[in-house]
N, C-alpha and C positions, 0 to 999 in steps of 0.2 A: 647431798653428794658427800662424799668422805672428805676429810679434812687434808690439808695439804701434806705430803709426805707419808700418806699411808700406801697398800699396796700397790692398788692398780689406777694405773693414769692412762687416759685416751686424749690424745691429740687431735684436734677435729675444727671442721667448718661445717656449718650446717648448709651451705650451699654446695657442698659435695654429697652426692647419693649414698655413695658407700659409707660415709659418716654418720648419715642420719638412719642406714639399716643399724650401726653399730650402737648407736646413742637407744634406739628403739628395743634393741634386744637387751641391754645392759637396764634400761629401766624397767622393761615389763618383766624382766625376771629378778629384779631387785638385788642386781650383783653392786654391791658398793664400789664407788670410782669416784675418781675426781676429774673434771671436764677440762682441760687446756684448749682454749680457744687459739687455733692458729690462722689469721684473717688474709686469705689469699690473696685479696682485693690490695691489701697493703703489701703485700710481697713478703709476710712474714714467714712463710714456707723457705724463702731463701737466704734466711738470717745465718749466720754461721752457728749460733746454739742449736738451730733446727736441722742445719745439713749435718752436723756432727750425728744428731739423732736419727736421721736419716738422710743418706747422701742422694736419693732420688729427689729430696725435696716434694715428698706428695704428703697427703693426709688421706685415711687416718694412720695413724700411729700408736699401738699399745705399749705400754711399759708396765711388767707385771714383775716387782720385785727384782728388777734389773734387767728382768728378762724382754727384749724388744722385738716386737712383729711390726712389719710396714706394709702388709697387704690384706685388703679388707677380708678377703675368702679365707685366708689363713686364720686371721684374728678371731673371726665369730667362729670355726670350727675348733679352735683351740679354747676358747671361752666355754661352748656348748660341752667340750670333753671336761675341762678343768671344774668348772664350776658346777656340773653333775645338773644343769638345768632338765626339763622334761624332756623324755627321749625324743617326742617327735620332731624336736628343731632340728636334729642331727641325729637319727636312729643308730643304733648299735647292730640291727640286723644289717648283714654283708647286701644285702640286694636291695634292701630300702636306702641303706647308704649312699650305694653305688648309684640310685636316682638324684639323689641331691647333689652326688660330685659330677654325675653326668650335666645337670642344668648347670651348675656354677662354673663350669668348663667352658658351656656353651654362651652363658650369658655375657662374658668380657670380650666377645668379638662378635656380638649380634645386638642384644637389645642395649647394652651399656653404649656402647660407640654411636650407634644411630638415634637414641634420645638425647645424648650430651650433645650431638652434633644439631638437632634442631635447637637445644636451649641455647646453644655458641651463636647460632647464625641471627636468632629471632631475639635473643636479650642482650648477651654481653659483648658481642660486635659493635653492635650499634651503641649500646651504653657506652663502649670505651672509647669508640671511633667518631660519634656523633654523625655517623652517615647512616641514612636507610636503610631498612632490611633488603638484603639482594634477594628479592622473589624468586629468581631463577634456580638460585642455590638452595633455597629453603623448601621449595616445591621439589625438588631432586632428593633431599635428604627426608622431606615426609613420605616421599614415595619408597625410599628404601627402609623407613622405619615401619613403614604400612606393611612389607613384604615381611618382617621380622615379625610384627604382631601376629598376622597369620600363621606363621610358624609357631609361636608361642603357645597359640591357641589348639593348633591342630596336633602338634609334636607332643606338648606337656601337659595341658590342661586337658584336652579332650572332653571325656564325659564326667570326670572327678571334680571333688570341691576345690581342691588345691594341686599345684604344678606337680607333685609328688605322689600325691596319694589322697587319703581321707582326712589328713591332719596338715596343719601349718608347718612349714620347714623353713630352713635359713635360705632356701631357692626363692620361696614367697617374699621375704623380707627385702632380698636383693632386687628381686624384678619389681616390687610395687614402689622401691624408692626410684629405680630408674624410670619407670613410666609417669610418674609424679612431676619429674623436672620440668618437662614442656609446661606444666602449668604456671611455671615463673612467668612464661610471655601471654597468659591468658588461655592457654591451649590445652583442652582436654582431649588427649592423644587418644580416649577409649570410647569418645562420644560416638554413638552407632554401633558400637561392640557390645550388645548387650551380655554377652557371655563372659567377656573379659570386665565388664563392668559389675557384674555380679560377684566375680571372684574375688575383685577389689573390695568391695565392700564387705567379704567375710574376711579377709585380712585385715582390714581396719577394725571389724568388731572383736577380732582377736586380741588385738594390740590396744584398743580403748584409748584412754587419753595419750598415752605415749607418742600414737601415730599424727595426731593434730600437735602436739609439744614439738615433736621433731621436725616436721613441716612447717612450722610459723613462719620463716625467712621466705619460703616461697609464695605463703598466702599472701604476706605484705607485697611482694615484687607484682603477684597477681591482681591484688586491689590497685596498685598503683597504674599497672597497664592499663587496667580497664577503666578506670577514670579518667584517661587519657582520650578514650575512643568516644 
């Protein structure tokens, strides 16, 4: 990683799905950066210092030579454009780029909230409250997520290897991080969905070591969860 004071900084917590997508992108594309960890569980996103950086008190946040961005979608597209990574991540061709934009617009009101809700109900709420999982709410959330996964497969993946065509894009990066989130509770939400499982394997193969490194926190949570069963 770059030393403190160098140009690009990212403020992240690996429990956050968009943060993992951002770190995988930076690492895979060898973009020099400094990581500033913001521990959400400790409330570090609510400190005066961080609130000055991002009044929304959310991660990730990017600071590039004084230029601050606070939304993962915008950050990834900015980095793909500025740092001239391989074009397949965010194509310059208007139609191919529009396909990526189409998915990322859909993503934030579909895959993201539904996968996050399953993780919240099965992992975070029980850990914070000490209460058992509300099975009724969890089953409802899983049903909603299942319907969304159906649309992910039929609307975007179709018969192609990646969500927006023959090459991996930012869309795949954002989607795979959300889909991995329920794994923190020991739940693989793609089990029994061979087409989506194969897609995830292709994305992981492209990202190689950066995929496992970014998800190490989730893997630890999964191992703790399964050890109690």
